[in-house]
Legacy VTK file of the C-alpha trace (Angstrom):
# vtk DataFile Version 3.0
C-alpha trace
ASCII
DATASET POLYDATA
POINTS 181 float
-189.603 -201.901 -106.039
-186.864 -204.397 -106.759
-184.111 -201.974 -105.756
-185.861 -201.315 -102.450
-186.174 -205.055 -101.773
-182.464 -205.598 -102.485
-181.527 -202.668 -100.206
-183.709 -204.035 -97.401
-182.102 -207.500 -97.676
-178.619 -205.920 -97.609
-179.410 -203.864 -94.482
-180.879 -206.890 -92.704
-177.755 -208.914 -93.459
-175.526 -206.086 -92.206
-177.418 -205.848 -88.947
-177.175 -209.617 -88.438
-173.422 -209.526 -89.069
-172.899 -206.702 -86.535
-174.775 -208.603 -83.850
-172.997 -211.880 -84.504
-169.429 -210.547 -84.588
-169.965 -208.125 -81.712
-171.004 -211.076 -79.518
-168.107 -213.274 -80.622
-165.521 -210.550 -79.937
-166.771 -209.988 -76.444
-167.227 -213.717 -75.800
-164.872 -215.025 -73.098
-164.470 -218.303 -75.045
-163.150 -216.503 -78.122
-159.885 -215.475 -76.438
-156.927 -217.755 -77.158
-155.616 -219.997 -74.423
-152.244 -218.953 -73.032
-149.293 -221.027 -74.356
-147.751 -223.489 -71.998
-144.341 -222.360 -70.815
-141.615 -224.457 -72.478
-138.420 -225.438 -70.775
-135.312 -223.364 -71.362
-133.522 -226.391 -72.945
-135.997 -226.557 -75.829
-135.552 -222.841 -76.516
-131.749 -223.151 -76.450
-131.777 -226.008 -79.004
-134.102 -224.090 -81.280
-131.919 -220.985 -81.034
-128.820 -223.085 -81.869
-130.469 -224.485 -85.023
-131.513 -221.024 -86.155
-128.014 -219.631 -85.530
-126.471 -222.479 -87.565
-128.856 -221.828 -90.435
-128.125 -218.106 -90.396
-124.332 -218.596 -90.331
-124.324 -221.115 -93.238
-124.137 -219.604 -96.708
-127.311 -219.883 -98.739
-126.516 -221.764 -101.924
-128.809 -221.835 -104.899
-128.689 -224.660 -107.387
-127.756 -223.284 -110.784
-130.452 -223.935 -113.396
-129.226 -226.154 -116.212
-129.145 -224.366 -119.530
-130.709 -226.493 -122.223
-129.077 -226.078 -125.602
-131.147 -228.662 -127.441
-134.885 -228.669 -128.132
-135.143 -232.457 -127.818
-135.544 -234.061 -124.402
-134.124 -237.533 -123.853
-134.994 -239.552 -120.766
-132.009 -240.099 -118.507
-130.318 -243.488 -118.823
-131.307 -245.665 -115.882
-130.327 -249.149 -114.758
-131.440 -251.843 -117.201
-131.382 -255.306 -115.692
-131.067 -258.550 -117.629
-134.175 -260.713 -117.641
-134.274 -263.270 -114.851
-137.522 -265.224 -115.333
-138.939 -267.329 -112.534
-140.204 -269.952 -114.986
-139.567 -270.689 -118.697
-141.611 -268.909 -121.341
-142.603 -272.221 -122.935
-143.128 -275.352 -120.861
-141.927 -277.761 -123.576
-138.987 -277.409 -125.968
-140.015 -276.768 -129.558
-139.652 -279.854 -131.755
-137.710 -279.463 -135.006
-140.310 -279.335 -137.753
-137.951 -280.273 -140.573
-136.243 -283.512 -139.622
-134.814 -285.874 -142.254
-137.968 -288.027 -142.373
-140.204 -284.995 -142.876
-137.984 -283.541 -145.635
-137.681 -286.647 -147.809
-141.175 -288.061 -148.275
-140.658 -290.846 -150.828
-138.546 -291.816 -153.835
-140.030 -291.468 -157.308
-140.160 -294.786 -159.186
-141.279 -293.780 -162.666
-139.468 -294.957 -165.803
-137.857 -291.559 -166.323
-136.590 -291.622 -162.691
-135.123 -295.135 -163.267
-133.402 -293.884 -166.391
-131.807 -291.044 -164.367
-130.631 -293.529 -161.707
-128.929 -295.747 -164.298
-127.531 -293.139 -166.710
-126.698 -289.918 -164.842
-126.200 -291.177 -161.244
-129.219 -289.229 -159.921
-131.866 -290.137 -157.346
-135.348 -288.572 -157.565
-137.420 -287.860 -154.452
-140.643 -286.140 -153.506
-139.756 -283.690 -150.735
-141.468 -281.270 -148.361
-142.586 -278.075 -150.092
-140.683 -275.897 -147.581
-137.432 -277.866 -147.815
-134.444 -276.032 -149.277
-131.736 -277.590 -151.427
-129.341 -277.603 -148.448
-131.962 -279.322 -146.279
-132.454 -281.997 -148.953
-128.686 -282.489 -149.333
-128.242 -282.971 -145.557
-131.241 -285.315 -145.271
-129.966 -287.567 -148.099
-126.512 -287.640 -146.495
-127.972 -288.650 -143.106
-130.410 -291.246 -144.403
-128.423 -293.005 -147.114
-124.777 -292.208 -146.207
-124.007 -290.753 -149.643
-122.520 -287.451 -150.720
-124.528 -285.192 -153.024
-122.816 -283.215 -155.721
-125.834 -281.115 -156.616
-129.570 -280.856 -155.959
-132.122 -279.576 -158.483
-135.710 -278.958 -157.425
-139.003 -278.202 -159.107
-142.591 -277.838 -157.987
-144.966 -280.058 -159.911
-148.366 -278.849 -161.153
-150.054 -280.861 -158.360
-148.181 -278.706 -155.807
-145.584 -281.247 -154.657
-141.853 -280.574 -154.762
-139.568 -282.970 -156.622
-135.814 -283.098 -156.023
-133.168 -284.479 -158.384
-130.189 -285.446 -156.210
-126.957 -285.856 -158.235
-124.502 -288.081 -156.364
-120.729 -287.694 -156.487
-118.691 -290.159 -158.578
-117.616 -292.025 -155.415
-121.182 -293.332 -154.937
-123.399 -295.273 -157.308
-127.088 -294.329 -157.462
-127.996 -297.880 -158.524
-126.571 -299.332 -155.270
-128.405 -296.743 -153.181
-131.667 -297.476 -155.084
-131.217 -301.219 -154.341
-130.647 -300.441 -150.657
-133.785 -298.314 -150.532
-135.783 -300.943 -152.368
-136.787 -298.968 -155.463
-135.362 -301.550 -157.836
LINES 1 182
181 0 1 2 3 4 5 6 7 8 9 10 11 12 13 14 15 16 17 18 19 20 21 22 23 24 25 26 27 28 29 30 31 32 33 34 35 36 37 38 39 40 41 42 43 44 45 46 47 48 49 50 51 52 53 54 55 56 57 58 59 60 61 62 63 64 65 66 67 68 69 70 71 72 73 74 75 76 77 78 79 80 81 82 83 84 85 86 87 88 89 90 91 92 93 94 95 96 97 98 99 100 101 102 103 104 105 106 107 108 109 110 111 112 113 114 115 116 117 118 119 120 121 122 123 124 125 126 127 128 129 130 131 132 133 134 135 136 137 138 139 140 141 142 143 144 145 146 147 148 149 150 151 152 153 154 155 156 157 158 159 160 161 162 163 164 165 166 167 168 169 170 171 172 173 174 175 176 177 178 179 180
């Protein structure tokens, strides 16, 4: 029963197709419109182009043989940065200036003893300050030359610096100028 139904549908479709295409073939509207006659100049130009193409040798671009499995992007033009405005609007301030490095002199008895006996000044300094930073800061602030700087970090977390002065300078005079003594 199903096979008969399928065969009937197929035959109906075939009949419809015959009717439709038979009408369209015989339809006067189905025929193509005749092409408009072109001028002889247009034909001559076209023929000249074709002749030129035929005469010219056909060249094929040789395929590049790759000898390496790795592919590197070709080097292209790299321009230097030319920003329209600065990255930061304000210049960065130096975080370790001489006043930030040297916080205060130490005025304990042992520090006084060092000033008098071994020509050494004792300061509390910034925890991030290096020995070179301390040396430069002392030179700028007190106009003295350091021979050597020893540092230690106290148990309370502060850094202490022992600044040994050269023999040309007296630690006692510098301490008087600062106002320790």
